[in-house]
N, C-alpha and C positions, 0 to 999 in steps of 0.2 A: 434814621437819617432818611430824608425824602429828597430824591433828585428829580427835577423837572426838566425835561428835554423838549425843545421846540421842534416838532417834526417838519415844519415848513420855514426853516431859517434860510435866508438868502446870503450868499457870500460871493466875493470876487477873488478868483485865483489869478494872481498877477504874474506877468512875464513868463508866460508859457511859450517856449520856442516853437517856431514853425518848422516841422521836420520835412525838408525838401526830398529826402531820400525814400521816405515811405511811399510805397507803391510806384517807385520809379520805373518799374518794368513797363508801365503803361506808355511811356514815351520812348524809352530805350528800344522797344520793339520796332520803332520806326527809324532806328539808327540815329536818334537825337539825344542831345544832352543840354543841360542848362548852361548858358554861356557864363553868367556870373551868379553865384549863389549868395543872395543877401542874408544877413543875420537879422531875422525879424522875430519879434515877440508880440504876443497879444494878451489881453486880459479876458478871462472867461467867467461868466456869471453862472453859479450853480445854486440849486435849491434842494433842501432835504433835511435829514436829521442833523440837528445842531452840533451834536458830538462828532459827526463825521465831516461836515462841510467846513467846520472851523479848523480842522487839521489838514485839509487838502493842500498839497503843494503842486508846483508846476509839473513835476515828474509824474503826477497822478493822471495827467491829461495828455492826449495825443492830438496835435493839430497838424494838418497836412492839406496841400492843395488838391483840388479835384482835377486830375489830369485827362478826364475823358474827352475833352474837346481838342486836345493837342494831337494833331495828325501830321504836321509838317513844320518846316522852318518858319519862324516868325515870332512875334511878340504876342503874348496872351495875358489877359487879365482873368485870373482863376479864383473861384470861390474856395474859401477855406472850410474844411470839415473838422469838427471836434468830436472826439469820442473818449471814452474811458481807456486809460492805459492799463488799468488793473481790472481783473475779472473776479476778484474776491467778493464775499458776501457784503463786506463793508462798502465796497464800490457800488453795490446795488441800492444803497440807502440814500442816494441823491440823484437828481436830475440835472442835465446840462441845459441851461436856458439859452446859451449862445455866447458869441464873442461880443464884448461890450461895445466896441466901436467899429474899426475897419475890419471887415471879414473877407477882403480880397487881397490878392498879391499879383503883381505884374512880373512876368518872367519871360526871358527871351530864350528861344530854343534854336539850335543850329546843328548841322552835321559836324561831328568832332572826329579828330584824328590825332595820331601821335607820330612823331618823327625824331630820330636820334641824330644829333650833331656833335662833331668834335669841338672842344673848347679851344679857341685861339687866344693866347695871352698877348695883350698889347701893352708893352712896357714903355712908359714915358718918363724921361728925366732921371732914370736910374743910372748913375755914373760910378765906375769903379774908382777907388782910391789908388794912389800911385803904387804900382807893384802888384795890382790885382786886375782881374778881368771878369766880366759878367758872362756867365754861360747861358745856355738856352733855358728860358723859364718853363715851368710845367704847372699844369692845373690838376687839382684833385677835387672831384672826379675829372678824368681826362675827356669825358663825353657826357652829355646830358640828353634827356628825352623831353621834348616839348609837346604840350598837348593844347589843342585849341581848335577853333573852327577851321574847316578845310581851306577856305579861301584865304584866311589870315596866315595860316601855316605855310601856304604856298609862297608867300612873300618873303620868308626868311631864307637868306642865303648863307649867313654865317652867324655863329654865336661867339661873342668876344667877351673876355674878362680883362678889364683895363686897370692897370696899376700905375700910379704916379708917385714920384718922389723927387726932391730937389737936393738930396744929400749924397755925398761921396761915400761909397760903401766899401767896407773892408771885411764884411762877413755876409753869409747867406741871409737873404731877406724873406721873411714869411709874412703874408698879408692875406686878408679876405677881400674878395673883389665881387662886386655885383655884375650880373650878366646882362649884356646888351644884345639885342637882336638887330642885325643889319640886312638890308636888302641887297639886291644884286649890284646896285650903284654905290653901296657903302653908306647909305643913309640909315640912321637909327630908326627903328619901328617902335613908336611909343603909344600909338592909338590902337592897341590890340588887347584881346582877352586871353592871350597865350600864357600858360603857366609852365613852370619847370618842375617836373615830378621829383627831382632830387633836391629842390630848394633853390631859392633865388640867388644864392651866392656860392662861390667855390673858394677853396684855399689854394693860393698861388705860392710857389716856391721859386725864388730867383737865386740860383747858385752864384756866389761871388768867390772866385778861386784865386789863390796866390800864384803869381808868376815866379818861375824859377829858371835861371839860365843853366843850360846844360852844355857842356863842352862836347862837341861832336867831332873834334879833331881826332883822326885815327892815330893810335899809338904808333911811335916810330919803331 
């Protein structure tokens, strides 16, 4: 059996993810973080032993931005760097030619902070059935931690979970509610890069309890 291997075969490894966390200490040392982290993939051209390059997958390569020019708040267009993710002998049997098309990424950096807020439940339209009453609603978790740019985080005055219903209730109500960020004037903040570390929703419990008449007349 004779096996012929092309030592100079060219192949394209598709959909290699751009790793934004690799070498992140370069910008975090300035107290910065990426405002929004896009999911970006690139195609990488490689050349080498045909038996090797034909089996390469996205996980065999590491693509990341060159953060050396990031020194302060702002938007930067950064060059992407490609290298082998594997250091085995097989990984040495090919060369990386480069990214096929766009080898730059644009990222915005800002000073980031975290702040914890209690969750206020805003119940709209929930009415008790006859003989019942609605008790104080509670959210789980009762407080959340917001993370975002310092200036944007300073705008947040309250975090609200809003629950709406148009039915008469005779039992406790459980629901999931998205969180809203309100400023000091009660206006919703929608144009922000703020994220919630615990998740974008909370579980809300609205207790609906039965009324009972109790005779308070003292015994004779």
